PDB file of N, CA, C and O in Angstrom:
ATOM      1  N   MET A   1      -1.293-143.315  -4.045  1.00  0.00           N
ATOM      2  CA  MET A   1      -1.174-142.026  -4.701  1.00  0.00           C
ATOM      3  C   MET A   1      -2.401-141.187  -4.321  1.00  0.00           C
ATOM      4  O   MET A   1      -3.537-141.651  -4.422  1.00  0.00           O
ATOM      5  N   SER A   2      -2.158-139.963  -3.889  1.00  0.00           N
ATOM      6  CA  SER A   2      -3.256-139.097  -3.474  1.00  0.00           C
ATOM      7  C   SER A   2      -4.015-138.568  -4.695  1.00  0.00           C
ATOM      8  O   SER A   2      -3.539-138.631  -5.828  1.00  0.00           O
ATOM      9  N   LYS A   3      -5.204-138.049  -4.420  1.00  0.00           N
ATOM     10  CA  LYS A   3      -6.028-137.505  -5.504  1.00  0.00           C
ATOM     11  C   LYS A   3      -5.368-136.272  -6.118  1.00  0.00           C
ATOM     12  O   LYS A   3      -5.525-136.015  -7.311  1.00  0.00           O
ATOM     13  N   ILE A   4      -4.641-135.518  -5.319  1.00  0.00           N
ATOM     14  CA  ILE A   4      -3.947-134.323  -5.831  1.00  0.00           C
ATOM     15  C   ILE A   4      -2.859-134.755  -6.810  1.00  0.00           C
ATOM     16  O   ILE A   4      -2.709-134.144  -7.868  1.00  0.00           O
ATOM     17  N   GLU A   5      -2.113-135.776  -6.484  1.00  0.00           N
ATOM     18  CA  GLU A   5      -1.060-136.261  -7.388  1.00  0.00           C
ATOM     19  C   GLU A   5      -1.667-136.795  -8.677  1.00  0.00           C
ATOM     20  O   GLU A   5      -1.105-136.603  -9.756  1.00  0.00           O
ATOM     21  N   LYS A   6      -2.816-137.467  -8.573  1.00  0.00           N
ATOM     22  CA  LYS A   6      -3.490-137.962  -9.769  1.00  0.00           C
ATOM     23  C   LYS A   6      -3.962-136.802 -10.643  1.00  0.00           C
ATOM     24  O   LYS A   6      -3.851-136.851 -11.868  1.00  0.00           O
ATOM     25  N   ALA A   7      -4.492-135.753  -9.996  1.00  0.00           N
ATOM     26  CA  ALA A   7      -4.983-134.599 -10.745  1.00  0.00           C
ATOM     27  C   ALA A   7      -3.852-133.891 -11.462  1.00  0.00           C
ATOM     28  O   ALA A   7      -4.049-133.368 -12.559  1.00  0.00           O
ATOM     29  N   LYS A   8      -2.675-133.864 -10.867  1.00  0.00           N
ATOM     30  CA  LYS A   8      -1.524-133.228 -11.515  1.00  0.00           C
ATOM     31  C   LYS A   8      -1.122-133.989 -12.776  1.00  0.00           C
ATOM     32  O   LYS A   8      -0.566-133.400 -13.703  1.00  0.00           O
ATOM     33  N   GLY A   9      -1.395-135.271 -12.817  1.00  0.00           N
ATOM     34  CA  GLY A   9      -1.072-136.083 -13.985  1.00  0.00           C
ATOM     35  C   GLY A   9      -2.189-136.126 -15.016  1.00  0.00           C
ATOM     36  O   GLY A   9      -2.100-136.882 -15.983  1.00  0.00           O
ATOM     37  N   PHE A  10      -3.245-135.324 -14.829  1.00  0.00           N
ATOM     38  CA  PHE A  10      -4.403-135.361 -15.727  1.00  0.00           C
ATOM     39  C   PHE A  10      -4.025-135.035 -17.162  1.00  0.00           C
ATOM     40  O   PHE A  10      -4.579-135.617 -18.094  1.00  0.00           O
ATOM     41  N   LYS A  11      -3.084-134.107 -17.352  1.00  0.00           N
ATOM     42  CA  LYS A  11      -2.701-133.711 -18.709  1.00  0.00           C
ATOM     43  C   LYS A  11      -2.156-134.895 -19.502  1.00  0.00           C
ATOM     44  O   LYS A  11      -2.315-134.952 -20.721  1.00  0.00           O
ATOM     45  N   HIS A  12      -1.524-135.824 -18.826  1.00  0.00           N
ATOM     46  CA  HIS A  12      -0.922-136.964 -19.509  1.00  0.00           C
ATOM     47  C   HIS A  12      -1.747-138.238 -19.330  1.00  0.00           C
ATOM     48  O   HIS A  12      -1.214-139.344 -19.417  1.00  0.00           O
ATOM     49  N   SER A  13      -3.039-138.079 -19.081  1.00  0.00           N
ATOM     50  CA  SER A  13      -3.935-139.223 -18.991  1.00  0.00           C
ATOM     51  C   SER A  13      -4.814-139.249 -20.244  1.00  0.00           C
ATOM     52  O   SER A  13      -4.860-138.278 -20.999  1.00  0.00           O
ATOM     53  N   LYS A  14      -5.500-140.356 -20.454  1.00  0.00           N
ATOM     54  CA  LYS A  14      -6.370-140.454 -21.631  1.00  0.00           C
ATOM     55  C   LYS A  14      -7.443-139.368 -21.645  1.00  0.00           C
ATOM     56  O   LYS A  14      -7.615-138.708 -22.670  1.00  0.00           O
ATOM     57  N   PRO A  15      -8.172-139.158 -20.544  1.00  0.00           N
ATOM     58  CA  PRO A  15      -9.178-138.084 -20.583  1.00  0.00           C
ATOM     59  C   PRO A  15      -8.554-136.709 -20.802  1.00  0.00           C
ATOM     60  O   PRO A  15      -9.122-135.875 -21.506  1.00  0.00           O
ATOM     61  N   GLY A  16      -7.400-136.473 -20.208  1.00  0.00           N
ATOM     62  CA  GLY A  16      -6.727-135.190 -20.392  1.00  0.00           C
ATOM     63  C   GLY A  16      -6.282-134.973 -21.818  1.00  0.00           C
ATOM     64  O   GLY A  16      -6.391-133.868 -22.348  1.00  0.00           O
ATOM     65  N   LEU A  17      -5.777-136.030 -22.444  1.00  0.00           N
ATOM     66  CA  LEU A  17      -5.353-135.924 -23.841  1.00  0.00           C
ATOM     67  C   LEU A  17      -6.541-135.723 -24.765  1.00  0.00           C
ATOM     68  O   LEU A  17      -6.465-134.949 -25.719  1.00  0.00           O
ATOM     69  N   TRP A  18      -7.642-136.418 -24.488  1.00  0.00           N
ATOM     70  CA  TRP A  18      -8.840-136.225 -25.314  1.00  0.00           C
ATOM     71  C   TRP A  18      -9.379-134.803 -25.163  1.00  0.00           C
ATOM     72  O   TRP A  18      -9.844-134.210 -26.136  1.00  0.00           O
ATOM     73  N   LEU A  19      -9.318-134.259 -23.960  1.00  0.00           N
ATOM     74  CA  LEU A  19      -9.750-132.883 -23.748  1.00  0.00           C
ATOM     75  C   LEU A  19      -8.849-131.918 -24.509  1.00  0.00           C
ATOM     76  O   LEU A  19      -9.333-130.953 -25.102  1.00  0.00           O
ATOM     77  N   SER A  20      -7.550-132.169 -24.498  1.00  0.00           N
ATOM     78  CA  SER A  20      -6.615-131.331 -25.243  1.00  0.00           C
ATOM     79  C   SER A  20      -6.868-131.398 -26.744  1.00  0.00           C
ATOM     80  O   SER A  20      -6.815-130.381 -27.435  1.00  0.00           O
ATOM     81  N   ILE A  21      -7.140-132.591 -27.240  1.00  0.00           N
ATOM     82  CA  ILE A  21      -7.433-132.754 -28.666  1.00  0.00           C
ATOM     83  C   ILE A  21      -8.714-131.993 -29.018  1.00  0.00           C
ATOM     84  O   ILE A  21      -8.784-131.334 -30.056  1.00  0.00           O
ATOM     85  N   GLY A  22      -9.716-132.087 -28.157  1.00  0.00           N
ATOM     86  CA  GLY A  22     -10.968-131.383 -28.405  1.00  0.00           C
ATOM     87  C   GLY A  22     -10.798-129.875 -28.437  1.00  0.00           C
ATOM     88  O   GLY A  22     -11.347-129.203 -29.310  1.00  0.00           O
ATOM     89  N   THR A  23     -10.042-129.343 -27.492  1.00  0.00           N
ATOM     90  CA  THR A  23      -9.845-127.891 -27.468  1.00  0.00           C
ATOM     91  C   THR A  23      -8.964-127.438 -28.627  1.00  0.00           C
ATOM     92  O   THR A  23      -9.135-126.334 -29.143  1.00  0.00           O
ATOM     93  N   THR A  24      -8.036-128.274 -29.031  1.00  0.00           N
ATOM     94  CA  THR A  24      -7.190-127.934 -30.175  1.00  0.00           C
ATOM     95  C   THR A  24      -8.016-127.884 -31.457  1.00  0.00           C
ATOM     96  O   THR A  24      -7.864-126.967 -32.265  1.00  0.00           O
ATOM     97  N   THR A  25      -8.873-128.856 -31.637  1.00  0.00           N
ATOM     98  CA  THR A  25      -9.693-128.862 -32.841  1.00  0.00           C
ATOM     99  C   THR A  25     -10.748-127.763 -32.807  1.00  0.00           C
ATOM    100  O   THR A  25     -11.202-127.317 -33.860  1.00  0.00           O
ATOM    101  N   TRP A  26     -11.145-127.321 -31.619  1.00  0.00           N
ATOM    102  CA  TRP A  26     -12.074-126.198 -31.499  1.00  0.00           C
ATOM    103  C   TRP A  26     -11.452-124.939 -32.102  1.00  0.00           C
ATOM    104  O   TRP A  26     -12.157-124.093 -32.652  1.00  0.00           O
ATOM    105  N   GLY A  27     -10.128-124.822 -31.994  1.00  0.00           N
ATOM    106  CA  GLY A  27      -9.420-123.692 -32.587  1.00  0.00           C
ATOM    107  C   GLY A  27      -9.502-123.676 -34.102  1.00  0.00           C
ATOM    108  O   GLY A  27      -9.254-122.644 -34.726  1.00  0.00           O
ATOM    109  N   ALA A  28      -9.843-124.794 -34.690  1.00  0.00           N
ATOM    110  CA  ALA A  28      -9.979-124.865 -36.148  1.00  0.00           C
ATOM    111  C   ALA A  28     -11.102-123.952 -36.643  1.00  0.00           C
ATOM    112  O   ALA A  28     -11.039-123.451 -37.766  1.00  0.00           O
ATOM    113  N   LEU A  29     -12.107-123.737 -35.832  1.00  0.00           N
ATOM    114  CA  LEU A  29     -13.199-122.838 -36.230  1.00  0.00           C
ATOM    115  C   LEU A  29     -12.690-121.417 -36.440  1.00  0.00           C
ATOM    116  O   LEU A  29     -13.115-120.730 -37.368  1.00  0.00           O
ATOM    117  N   SER A  30     -11.792-120.989 -35.588  1.00  0.00           N
ATOM    118  CA  SER A  30     -11.196-119.657 -35.736  1.00  0.00           C
ATOM    119  C   SER A  30     -10.378-119.564 -37.014  1.00  0.00           C
ATOM    120  O   SER A  30     -10.386-118.535 -37.689  1.00  0.00           O
ATOM    121  N   ILE A  31      -9.680-120.628 -37.341  1.00  0.00           N
ATOM    122  CA  ILE A  31      -8.857-120.628 -38.549  1.00  0.00           C
ATOM    123  C   ILE A  31      -9.741-120.595 -39.798  1.00  0.00           C
ATOM    124  O   ILE A  31      -9.437-119.884 -40.756  1.00  0.00           O
ATOM    125  N   VAL A  32     -10.819-121.353 -39.788  1.00  0.00           N
ATOM    126  CA  VAL A  32     -11.749-121.337 -40.923  1.00  0.00           C
ATOM    127  C   VAL A  32     -12.307-119.927 -41.106  1.00  0.00           C
ATOM    128  O   VAL A  32     -12.426-119.435 -42.228  1.00  0.00           O
ATOM    129  N   LYS A  33     -12.643-119.296 -40.004  1.00  0.00           N
ATOM    130  CA  LYS A  33     -13.159-117.923 -40.052  1.00  0.00           C
ATOM    131  C   LYS A  33     -12.113-116.972 -40.648  1.00  0.00           C
ATOM    132  O   LYS A  33     -12.442-116.115 -41.468  1.00  0.00           O
ATOM    133  N   ASP A  34     -10.851-117.131 -40.228  1.00  0.00           N
ATOM    134  CA  ASP A  34      -9.780-116.284 -40.758  1.00  0.00           C
ATOM    135  C   ASP A  34      -9.551-116.512 -42.252  1.00  0.00           C
ATOM    136  O   ASP A  34      -9.310-115.561 -42.995  1.00  0.00           O
ATOM    137  N   VAL A  35      -9.626-117.760 -42.690  1.00  0.00           N
ATOM    138  CA  VAL A  35      -9.438-118.069 -44.107  1.00  0.00           C
ATOM    139  C   VAL A  35     -10.548-117.430 -44.936  1.00  0.00           C
ATOM    140  O   VAL A  35     -10.284-116.838 -45.983  1.00  0.00           O
ATOM    141  N   ARG A  36     -11.773-117.551 -44.472  1.00  0.00           N
ATOM    142  CA  ARG A  36     -12.899-116.943 -45.205  1.00  0.00           C
ATOM    143  C   ARG A  36     -12.747-115.428 -45.280  1.00  0.00           C
ATOM    144  O   ARG A  36     -12.993-114.821 -46.322  1.00  0.00           O
ATOM    145  N   LYS A  37     -12.338-114.820 -44.160  1.00  0.00           N
ATOM    146  CA  LYS A  37     -12.161-113.366 -44.137  1.00  0.00           C
ATOM    147  C   LYS A  37     -11.028-112.951 -45.077  1.00  0.00           C
ATOM    148  O   LYS A  37     -11.148-111.968 -45.808  1.00  0.00           O
ATOM    149  N   ALA A  38      -9.928-113.707 -45.051  1.00  0.00           N
ATOM    150  CA  ALA A  38      -8.782-113.381 -45.905  1.00  0.00           C
ATOM    151  C   ALA A  38      -9.148-113.495 -47.378  1.00  0.00           C
ATOM    152  O   ALA A  38      -8.738-112.665 -48.189  1.00  0.00           O
ATOM    153  N   ARG A  39      -9.909-114.507 -47.720  1.00  0.00           N
ATOM    154  CA  ARG A  39     -10.306-114.668 -49.128  1.00  0.00           C
ATOM    155  C   ARG A  39     -11.269-113.577 -49.571  1.00  0.00           C
ATOM    156  O   ARG A  39     -11.171-113.070 -50.688  1.00  0.00           O
ATOM    157  N   SER A  40     -12.193-113.219 -48.698  1.00  0.00           N
ATOM    158  CA  SER A  40     -13.159-112.190 -49.090  1.00  0.00           C
ATOM    159  C   SER A  40     -12.496-110.819 -49.228  1.00  0.00           C
ATOM    160  O   SER A  40     -12.891-110.011 -50.068  1.00  0.00           O
ATOM    161  N   GLU A  41     -11.482-110.567 -48.395  1.00  0.00           N
ATOM    162  CA  GLU A  41     -10.774-109.287 -48.453  1.00  0.00           C
ATOM    163  C   GLU A  41      -9.543-109.341 -49.362  1.00  0.00           C
ATOM    164  O   GLU A  41      -8.875-108.329 -49.573  1.00  0.00           O
ATOM    165  N   GLN A  42      -9.253-110.520 -49.892  1.00  0.00           N
ATOM    166  CA  GLN A  42      -8.062-110.753 -50.716  1.00  0.00           C
ATOM    167  C   GLN A  42      -6.797-110.307 -49.980  1.00  0.00           C
ATOM    168  O   GLN A  42      -5.935-109.636 -50.548  1.00  0.00           O
ATOM    169  N   ASP A  43      -6.706-110.690 -48.720  1.00  0.00           N
ATOM    170  CA  ASP A  43      -5.578-110.331 -47.861  1.00  0.00           C
ATOM    171  C   ASP A  43      -4.632-111.529 -47.765  1.00  0.00           C
ATOM    172  O   ASP A  43      -4.903-112.485 -47.038  1.00  0.00           O
ATOM    173  N   ASN A  44      -3.530-111.469 -48.497  1.00  0.00           N
ATOM    174  CA  ASN A  44      -2.591-112.590 -48.541  1.00  0.00           C
ATOM    175  C   ASN A  44      -1.877-112.801 -47.209  1.00  0.00           C
ATOM    176  O   ASN A  44      -1.557-113.936 -46.854  1.00  0.00           O
ATOM    177  N   LEU A  45      -1.625-111.730 -46.476  1.00  0.00           N
ATOM    178  CA  LEU A  45      -0.934-111.864 -45.192  1.00  0.00           C
ATOM    179  C   LEU A  45      -1.829-112.567 -44.172  1.00  0.00           C
ATOM    180  O   LEU A  45      -1.356-113.428 -43.429  1.00  0.00           O
ATOM    181  N   LEU A  46      -3.090-112.220 -44.126  1.00  0.00           N
ATOM    182  CA  LEU A  46      -4.030-112.891 -43.230  1.00  0.00           C
ATOM    183  C   LEU A  46      -4.218-114.351 -43.640  1.00  0.00           C
ATOM    184  O   LEU A  46      -4.355-115.226 -42.785  1.00  0.00           O
ATOM    185  N   LEU A  47      -4.225-114.611 -44.937  1.00  0.00           N
ATOM    186  CA  LEU A  47      -4.337-115.990 -45.407  1.00  0.00           C
ATOM    187  C   LEU A  47      -3.112-116.806 -45.005  1.00  0.00           C
ATOM    188  O   LEU A  47      -3.240-117.953 -44.579  1.00  0.00           O
ATOM    189  N   ALA A  48      -1.928-116.218 -45.139  1.00  0.00           N
ATOM    190  CA  ALA A  48      -0.701-116.912 -44.728  1.00  0.00           C
ATOM    191  C   ALA A  48      -0.724-117.196 -43.229  1.00  0.00           C
ATOM    192  O   ALA A  48      -0.305-118.266 -42.789  1.00  0.00           O
ATOM    193  N   ASN A  49      -1.210-116.241 -42.452  1.00  0.00           N
ATOM    194  CA  ASN A  49      -1.311-116.437 -41.010  1.00  0.00           C
ATOM    195  C   ASN A  49      -2.262-117.582 -40.674  1.00  0.00           C
ATOM    196  O   ASN A  49      -1.973-118.387 -39.790  1.00  0.00           O
ATOM    197  N   ALA A  50      -3.384-117.659 -41.366  1.00  0.00           N
ATOM    198  CA  ALA A  50      -4.349-118.727 -41.136  1.00  0.00           C
ATOM    199  C   ALA A  50      -3.767-120.090 -41.521  1.00  0.00           C
ATOM    200  O   ALA A  50      -4.007-121.084 -40.837  1.00  0.00           O
ATOM    201  N   VAL A  51      -3.008-120.134 -42.610  1.00  0.00           N
ATOM    202  CA  VAL A  51      -2.390-121.395 -43.040  1.00  0.00           C
ATOM    203  C   VAL A  51      -1.369-121.867 -42.013  1.00  0.00           C
ATOM    204  O   VAL A  51      -1.329-123.051 -41.676  1.00  0.00           O
ATOM    205  N   VAL A  52      -0.550-120.957 -41.516  1.00  0.00           N
ATOM    206  CA  VAL A  52       0.445-121.318 -40.501  1.00  0.00           C
ATOM    207  C   VAL A  52      -0.257-121.792 -39.226  1.00  0.00           C
ATOM    208  O   VAL A  52       0.178-122.754 -38.593  1.00  0.00           O
ATOM    209  N   GLY A  53      -1.338-121.116 -38.857  1.00  0.00           N
ATOM    210  CA  GLY A  53      -2.107-121.544 -37.692  1.00  0.00           C
ATOM    211  C   GLY A  53      -2.706-122.923 -37.876  1.00  0.00           C
ATOM    212  O   GLY A  53      -2.733-123.724 -36.942  1.00  0.00           O
ATOM    213  N   ALA A  54      -3.188-123.202 -39.079  1.00  0.00           N
ATOM    214  CA  ALA A  54      -3.752-124.526 -39.374  1.00  0.00           C
ATOM    215  C   ALA A  54      -2.674-125.604 -39.274  1.00  0.00           C
ATOM    216  O   ALA A  54      -2.915-126.687 -38.741  1.00  0.00           O
ATOM    217  N   LEU A  55      -1.503-125.303 -39.784  1.00  0.00           N
ATOM    218  CA  LEU A  55      -0.403-126.272 -39.690  1.00  0.00           C
ATOM    219  C   LEU A  55      -0.022-126.533 -38.236  1.00  0.00           C
ATOM    220  O   LEU A  55       0.281-127.666 -37.861  1.00  0.00           O
ATOM    221  N   ALA A  56      -0.037-125.485 -37.425  1.00  0.00           N
ATOM    222  CA  ALA A  56       0.269-125.649 -36.004  1.00  0.00           C
ATOM    223  C   ALA A  56      -0.786-126.517 -35.313  1.00  0.00           C
ATOM    224  O   ALA A  56      -0.449-127.366 -34.488  1.00  0.00           O
ATOM    225  N   LEU A  57      -2.049-126.307 -35.648  1.00  0.00           N
ATOM    226  CA  LEU A  57      -3.114-127.130 -35.065  1.00  0.00           C
ATOM    227  C   LEU A  57      -2.996-128.591 -35.482  1.00  0.00           C
ATOM    228  O   LEU A  57      -3.184-129.500 -34.673  1.00  0.00           O
ATOM    229  N   ILE A  58      -2.684-128.799 -36.749  1.00  0.00           N
ATOM    230  CA  ILE A  58      -2.529-130.171 -37.244  1.00  0.00           C
ATOM    231  C   ILE A  58      -1.364-130.860 -36.547  1.00  0.00           C
ATOM    232  O   ILE A  58      -1.475-132.012 -36.126  1.00  0.00           O
ATOM    233  N   THR A  59      -0.253-130.155 -36.428  1.00  0.00           N
ATOM    234  CA  THR A  59       0.920-130.720 -35.765  1.00  0.00           C
ATOM    235  C   THR A  59       0.637-131.007 -34.296  1.00  0.00           C
ATOM    236  O   THR A  59       1.001-132.066 -33.786  1.00  0.00           O
ATOM    237  N   GLY A  60      -0.014-130.061 -33.613  1.00  0.00           N
ATOM    238  CA  GLY A  60      -0.342-130.264 -32.204  1.00  0.00           C
ATOM    239  C   GLY A  60      -1.262-131.442 -31.988  1.00  0.00           C
ATOM    240  O   GLY A  60      -1.072-132.220 -31.053  1.00  0.00           O
ATOM    241  N   THR A  61      -2.260-131.583 -32.845  1.00  0.00           N
ATOM    242  CA  THR A  61      -3.181-132.710 -32.735  1.00  0.00           C
ATOM    243  C   THR A  61      -2.461-134.027 -33.004  1.00  0.00           C
ATOM    244  O   THR A  61      -2.723-135.024 -32.331  1.00  0.00           O
ATOM    245  N   ALA A  62      -1.560-134.040 -33.975  1.00  0.00           N
ATOM    246  CA  ALA A  62      -0.795-135.259 -34.270  1.00  0.00           C
ATOM    247  C   ALA A  62       0.081-135.645 -33.075  1.00  0.00           C
ATOM    248  O   ALA A  62       0.196-136.826 -32.749  1.00  0.00           O
ATOM    249  N   LEU A  63       0.690-134.668 -32.428  1.00  0.00           N
ATOM    250  CA  LEU A  63       1.512-134.953 -31.248  1.00  0.00           C
ATOM    251  C   LEU A  63       0.660-135.510 -30.105  1.00  0.00           C
ATOM    252  O   LEU A  63       1.069-136.445 -29.417  1.00  0.00           O
ATOM    253  N   LEU A  64      -0.525-134.930 -29.908  1.00  0.00           N
ATOM    254  CA  LEU A  64      -1.414-135.429 -28.860  1.00  0.00           C
ATOM    255  C   LEU A  64      -1.890-136.847 -29.160  1.00  0.00           C
ATOM    256  O   LEU A  64      -1.973-137.678 -28.256  1.00  0.00           O
ATOM    257  N   LEU A  65      -2.203-137.127 -30.423  1.00  0.00           N
ATOM    258  CA  LEU A  65      -2.623-138.483 -30.795  1.00  0.00           C
ATOM    259  C   LEU A  65      -1.492-139.490 -30.592  1.00  0.00           C
ATOM    260  O   LEU A  65      -1.726-140.618 -30.158  1.00  0.00           O
ATOM    261  N   ARG A  66      -0.264-139.073 -30.908  1.00  0.00           N
ATOM    262  CA  ARG A  66       0.876-139.959 -30.688  1.00  0.00           C
ATOM    263  C   ARG A  66       1.057-140.244 -29.203  1.00  0.00           C
ATOM    264  O   ARG A  66       1.318-141.385 -28.820  1.00  0.00           O
ATOM    265  N   GLU A  67       0.921-139.219 -28.361  1.00  0.00           N
ATOM    266  CA  GLU A  67       1.051-139.423 -26.923  1.00  0.00           C
ATOM    267  C   GLU A  67      -0.076-140.310 -26.398  1.00  0.00           C
ATOM    268  O   GLU A  67       0.148-141.142 -25.518  1.00  0.00           O
ATOM    269  N   LEU A  68      -1.281-140.138 -26.931  1.00  0.00           N
ATOM    270  CA  LEU A  68      -2.403-140.973 -26.538  1.00  0.00           C
ATOM    271  C   LEU A  68      -2.147-142.431 -26.901  1.00  0.00           C
ATOM    272  O   LEU A  68      -2.461-143.334 -26.126  1.00  0.00           O
ATOM    273  N   LYS A  69      -1.579-142.653 -28.074  1.00  0.00           N
ATOM    274  CA  LYS A  69      -1.270-144.015 -28.511  1.00  0.00           C
ATOM    275  C   LYS A  69      -0.187-144.635 -27.630  1.00  0.00           C
ATOM    276  O   LYS A  69      -0.256-145.818 -27.297  1.00  0.00           O
ATOM    277  N   GLN A  70       0.813-143.838 -27.254  1.00  0.00           N
ATOM    278  CA  GLN A  70       1.908-144.345 -26.428  1.00  0.00           C
ATOM    279  C   GLN A  70       1.477-144.589 -24.985  1.00  0.00           C
ATOM    280  O   GLN A  70       2.073-145.406 -24.284  1.00  0.00           O
ATOM    281  N   LEU A  71       0.441-143.880 -24.546  1.00  0.00           N
ATOM    282  CA  LEU A  71      -0.014-144.008 -23.171  1.00  0.00           C
ATOM    283  C   LEU A  71      -0.489-145.418 -22.883  1.00  0.00           C
ATOM    284  O   LEU A  71      -0.213-145.974 -21.820  1.00  0.00           O
ATOM    285  N   GLY A  72      -1.207-145.992 -23.839  1.00  0.00           N
ATOM    286  CA  GLY A  72      -1.645-147.377 -23.702  1.00  0.00           C
ATOM    287  C   GLY A  72      -2.618-147.582 -22.554  1.00  0.00           C
ATOM    288  O   GLY A  72      -3.477-146.737 -22.300  1.00  0.00           O
ATOM    289  N   ASP A  73      -2.485-148.681 -21.875  1.00  0.00           N
ATOM    290  CA  ASP A  73      -3.433-149.071 -20.832  1.00  0.00           C
ATOM    291  C   ASP A  73      -2.979-148.688 -19.422  1.00  0.00           C
ATOM    292  O   ASP A  73      -3.686-148.986 -18.460  1.00  0.00           O
ATOM    293  N   ASP A  74      -1.843-148.047 -19.272  1.00  0.00           N
ATOM    294  CA  ASP A  74      -1.347-147.709 -17.935  1.00  0.00           C
ATOM    295  C   ASP A  74      -1.803-146.329 -17.490  1.00  0.00           C
ATOM    296  O   ASP A  74      -1.010-145.543 -16.971  1.00  0.00           O
ATOM    297  N   ASP A  75      -3.081-146.035 -17.694  1.00  0.00           N
ATOM    298  CA  ASP A  75      -3.661-144.745 -17.334  1.00  0.00           C
ATOM    299  C   ASP A  75      -3.928-144.704 -15.834  1.00  0.00           C
ATOM    300  O   ASP A  75      -4.654-145.544 -15.304  1.00  0.00           O
ATOM    301  N   VAL A  76      -3.342-143.730 -15.157  1.00  0.00           N
ATOM    302  CA  VAL A  76      -3.461-143.661 -13.706  1.00  0.00           C
ATOM    303  C   VAL A  76      -4.841-143.206 -13.247  1.00  0.00           C
ATOM    304  O   VAL A  76      -5.267-143.568 -12.150  1.00  0.00           O
ATOM    305  N   LEU A  77      -5.548-142.425 -14.053  1.00  0.00           N
ATOM    306  CA  LEU A  77      -6.855-141.938 -13.610  1.00  0.00           C
ATOM    307  C   LEU A  77      -7.985-142.926 -13.867  1.00  0.00           C
ATOM    308  O   LEU A  77      -9.021-142.863 -13.205  1.00  0.00           O
ATOM    309  N   LEU A  78      -7.805-143.816 -14.797  1.00  0.00           N
ATOM    310  CA  LEU A  78      -8.855-144.791 -15.087  1.00  0.00           C
ATOM    311  C   LEU A  78      -8.712-146.053 -14.247  1.00  0.00           C
ATOM    312  O   LEU A  78      -9.670-146.813 -14.104  1.00  0.00           O
ATOM    313  N   GLY A  79      -7.550-146.280 -13.701  1.00  0.00           N
ATOM    314  CA  GLY A  79      -7.312-147.526 -12.993  1.00  0.00           C
ATOM    315  C   GLY A  79      -7.267-147.429 -11.536  1.00  0.00           C
ATOM    316  O   GLY A  79      -7.070-148.437 -10.856  1.00  0.00           O
TER     317      GLY A  79
END
């Protein structure tokens, strides 16, 4: 397998999944900021938007963790 083919599979490798989880959780900082702003301004629509965004981040992270668990030891980039 060439290095280019391995690189194309990076998203579905352990390092790629960990990078995705890290960037997904980095988005949590934006959501915390939105929640604080919504509470200080008493803006229910902005608060609802932040809650929906938080749920999306949680769901995305759970999906990535499940894929990481299913990947197991057959990682093409580590082996």
